[in-house]
Every structure is written in C-alpha cells, then in structure tokens.
C-alpha positions in Angstrom: 81.0 5.1 -27.7 78.1 7.5 -27.2 76.9 7.8 -23.3 73.8 9.5 -22.3 73.6 10.6 -19.0 71.4 12.7 -17.0 70.3 13.6 -13.2 68.0 14.8 -11.3 69.1 17.9 -9.0 70.8 15.6 -6.5 73.2 13.8 -8.4 73.8 17.4 -10.7 76.9 18.2 -9.7 78.3 14.7 -10.0 76.9 14.1 -13.5 78.9 17.3 -14.4 81.5 15.7 -13.0 81.0 12.6 -15.5 80.1 14.1 -18.3 83.7 15.7 -18.6 85.2 12.9 -17.3 83.2 10.4 -20.2 84.2 12.5 -23.0 88.0 12.7 -21.3 88.0 8.7 -22.0 87.7 9.6 -25.8 83.3 9.2 -25.2 80.4 11.1 -26.3 78.5 13.0 -23.8 74.7 13.1 -23.8 73.6 15.5 -21.6 69.9 15.1 -21.0 70.0 16.8 -17.7 69.0 18.0 -15.2 70.4 21.2 -16.2 70.5 22.8 -12.4 70.7 22.6 -9.0 66.8 23.5 -9.1 64.6 20.6 -8.1 63.7 18.4 -10.6 61.7 14.5 -10.1 64.0 11.8 -11.0 62.1 9.8 -13.2 61.7 12.6 -15.7 65.6 11.8 -16.8 65.6 8.2 -16.0 62.8 7.6 -18.7 65.3 10.4 -21.2 68.3 8.3 -20.6 66.6 5.0 -21.2 64.9 6.7 -24.0 67.9 7.4 -25.9 69.5 3.8 -25.2 66.6 2.3 -26.2 66.2 4.6 -29.4 69.9 3.7 -30.0 70.5 7.4 -29.8 73.1 6.7 -27.1 75.0 3.0 -26.1 75.0 3.7 -23.0 73.5 5.0 -20.1 74.7 7.1 -16.9 72.0 8.2 -13.8 72.7 10.0 -10.4 70.3 10.8 -8.5 70.3 11.3 -4.6 70.4 7.0 -3.5 70.5 6.4 -7.3 67.6 3.8 -5.6 64.4 6.1 -7.4 65.3 5.7 -10.6 67.0 2.4 -11.2 63.2 1.7 -10.6 61.8 4.3 -12.7 64.6 3.5 -15.1 64.2 -0.3 -15.3 60.5 0.2 -16.1 61.4 0.8 -19.6 61.2 -2.2 -21.9 65.1 -3.1 -23.2 66.7 -0.8 -20.0 68.5 -2.9 -18.1 70.1 -0.3 -15.4 72.3 -1.3 -12.2 72.4 0.5 -9.3 76.3 0.4 -8.5 78.4 1.2 -5.9 81.6 -1.1 -6.0 83.4 -1.7 -9.0 82.8 -4.9 -9.4 79.1 -4.5 -9.8 79.7 -2.2 -12.4 81.2 -4.8 -14.9 79.7 -7.7 -14.1 76.8 -6.4 -14.7 77.4 -5.5 -18.0 79.6 -9.3 -18.6 76.9 -11.1 -17.3 73.6 -9.6 -17.6 74.0 -7.2 -20.8 73.6 -3.7 -18.3 72.9 -1.2 -20.7 72.6 1.7 -18.0 74.8 2.8 -14.9 72.6 3.6 -11.6 75.0 5.7 -9.1 73.4 7.4 -5.7 75.5 10.8 -5.3 74.2 11.6 -1.6 76.5 7.4 -1.5 79.9 7.7 -3.3 82.4 9.9 -3.6 83.4 11.6 -7.3 86.5 9.3 -7.2 84.5 5.7 -7.2 82.0 7.5 -9.4 84.7 7.5 -11.7 86.1 4.4 -11.3 82.3 3.1 -11.6 81.9 4.5 -15.4 85.5 3.8 -16.2 84.5 0.0 -15.2 81.0 0.1 -16.9 82.4 1.8 -20.3 85.0 -1.1 -20.5 83.0 -4.1 -20.2 81.2 -5.9 -22.8 78.8 -8.5 -22.5 80.3 -11.6 -22.6 77.6 -13.6 -25.1 78.3 -17.0 -22.5 75.5 -19.2 -23.5 74.6 -19.1 -19.4 74.3 -15.4 -20.4 72.3 -15.8 -22.9 70.0 -18.1 -21.6 69.7 -16.2 -18.6 68.8 -13.1 -20.4 66.2 -14.8 -23.0 64.4 -14.9 -19.6 64.9 -11.6 -18.5 63.5 -10.7 -21.5 60.5 -13.1 -21.0 59.7 -11.5 -18.2 59.9 -8.1 -19.5 57.2 -9.8 -22.9 54.9 -10.7 -19.9 54.6 -7.4 -18.5 54.0 -6.2 -21.9 51.4 -8.2 -22.2 49.8 -7.7 -19.5 50.1 -11.0 -17.6 
C-alpha cells in the first residue's frame, strides 16, 4: 500500500518515526514533508497528503501535527478526504471499517511513538466493511460534500 505521510514542524519527529514503521510493515511511505523542525504551516502538509490520496498517488494518508486538530480540519476541506483524528486504536480501525476513513491524523504533543505505532498498524490493517448501513451513511456524507461544493 502506498501511504502518503506528512507533518508540520511539531509532528516532524513522529512523522520520521512513522515513515520507518510504514516501510518496515511492507508498505511504501511517501514523505510529503515537513523535512525539518523549522516552523511551517500544517494546512500545507494536510493539503499535500490529501491531494496525494485524492489523486491516487497514495492509497491512504497519515498526518501528524501538534494536536492533530488543525490538520484534521484542513484535510477534511478536500473533497474525497475522510480524515479522522485518532488517539485510540478502536477509532483508528473503526474509522476505516465503518466510515471509509482514508487519512489518519494524530497529535505528536498528545500521544507518543508506541501508541502512534499501534494506531498506524490498526489503520493500515483495516478495510471498509461495505455493509449496507455503512454504505448508506457514507452516501449521506458524500452528499453533504457535494452540497458544499455546489455552494448550497
């Protein structure tokens, strides 16, 4: 699986750690920055990861910022992106299984590397269930997205 991974300066160290984990799990990490601890703006990296997933350059995405909140908000502004801020393993896999989440967002100032490893593993192992109730709910989410794009 191709995994786009990005962070701002606050998430840089955890991103570097997770990039290695993704590779060690047999996936192809695609590092979209930041490439140092120098201050940068999280929306730029949320957009880069989101665009990679939207454009099929990556199958899934992982974004790390300080709290995860800003990056999650920014990523979810992109059509086709379903980013979830997760700091527990249940949400990391359930978000994929029930909501077809395609981007995992974490806060490097909230969780440590060991938990982040568990979250990434759960996220990458999970598959969308395709159950009727989940398809129905996803269709409603997509309809909201289309209304937003139409300016309604």
